[in-house]
C-alpha positions in Angstrom: 102.5 95.4 95.2 104.4 93.1 92.9 107.0 92.0 95.4 107.4 91.7 99.2 110.2 93.6 100.8 112.3 92.6 103.8 114.3 95.6 105.0 117.7 95.1 106.5 117.6 97.1 109.7 121.4 97.5 110.1 124.3 97.4 107.7 124.7 93.8 106.5 127.8 92.8 104.6 128.5 89.6 102.7 131.6 88.5 100.9 131.3 87.0 97.4 134.1 85.2 95.5 134.2 85.9 91.8 135.2 83.5 89.0 138.9 84.5 89.5 138.8 83.6 93.2 138.9 87.2 94.2 136.8 88.2 97.3 134.7 91.3 97.3 132.5 92.7 100.1 129.0 93.8 99.4 126.4 95.7 101.4 123.0 94.0 101.4 120.7 96.8 100.4 117.5 94.7 100.3 116.1 91.2 100.1 113.1 90.9 97.8 110.5 88.2 97.2 109.3 88.3 93.6 107.0 85.7 92.2 108.1 83.0 94.6 111.8 83.6 94.3 114.1 85.5 96.7 116.7 88.0 95.5 119.5 90.0 97.1 120.1 93.6 96.1 123.8 94.2 96.7 126.2 97.2 96.5 130.0 96.9 96.5 131.1 98.1 100.0 132.3 101.7 99.9 130.3 102.7 96.8 127.4 105.1 96.8 124.0 103.7 96.0 123.3 106.4 93.4 126.5 105.9 91.4 127.6 102.4 92.4 127.1 99.2 90.5 124.0 97.5 91.9 124.2 93.7 91.8 121.0 91.6 92.0 121.4 87.9 92.6 118.9 85.1 93.2 118.9 82.8 96.2 119.2 79.1 95.2 120.7 75.9 96.5 123.6 73.9 95.2 123.7 70.1 94.9 124.4 69.6 98.6 121.5 71.9 99.6 123.7 74.9 100.6 122.2 78.3 100.0 124.0 80.1 97.2 123.5 83.3 95.1 123.3 82.9 91.3 123.4 85.4 88.4 120.2 86.3 86.6 119.3 86.4 82.9 118.9 89.9 81.6 115.1 89.8 81.5 114.8 88.5 85.0 117.3 91.1 86.2 115.3 93.9 84.6 112.1 92.7 86.2 113.5 92.6 89.7 115.4 95.9 89.2 112.2 97.6 88.1 110.3 96.3 91.2 113.1 97.3 93.5 113.2 100.8 92.0 109.4 101.1 92.3 109.6 100.1 96.0 112.4 102.6 96.6 110.4 105.4 94.9 107.4 104.6 97.1 109.5 104.5 100.2 111.2 107.9 99.4 107.8 109.5 98.7 106.1 108.7 102.0 
């Protein structure tokens, strides 16, 4: 397996603030470990996983050592998204 998976056992919701200062709630679908980095797979609260806009962010730290989520470059996003889809496919076929 390319990535380790940590399943959220109950609905976990986080609130993110966008560049305009707007707050939006997201359901945490999954937390993945890929090549030494940790990623959050998020879905806007109230959207369906099949038709919603999945957001993948990387855990990092700011200058003060606080845990933050950061955007990914396209290539990194594709890699993590592919691994997550592969894990979901395996899970749904067991």
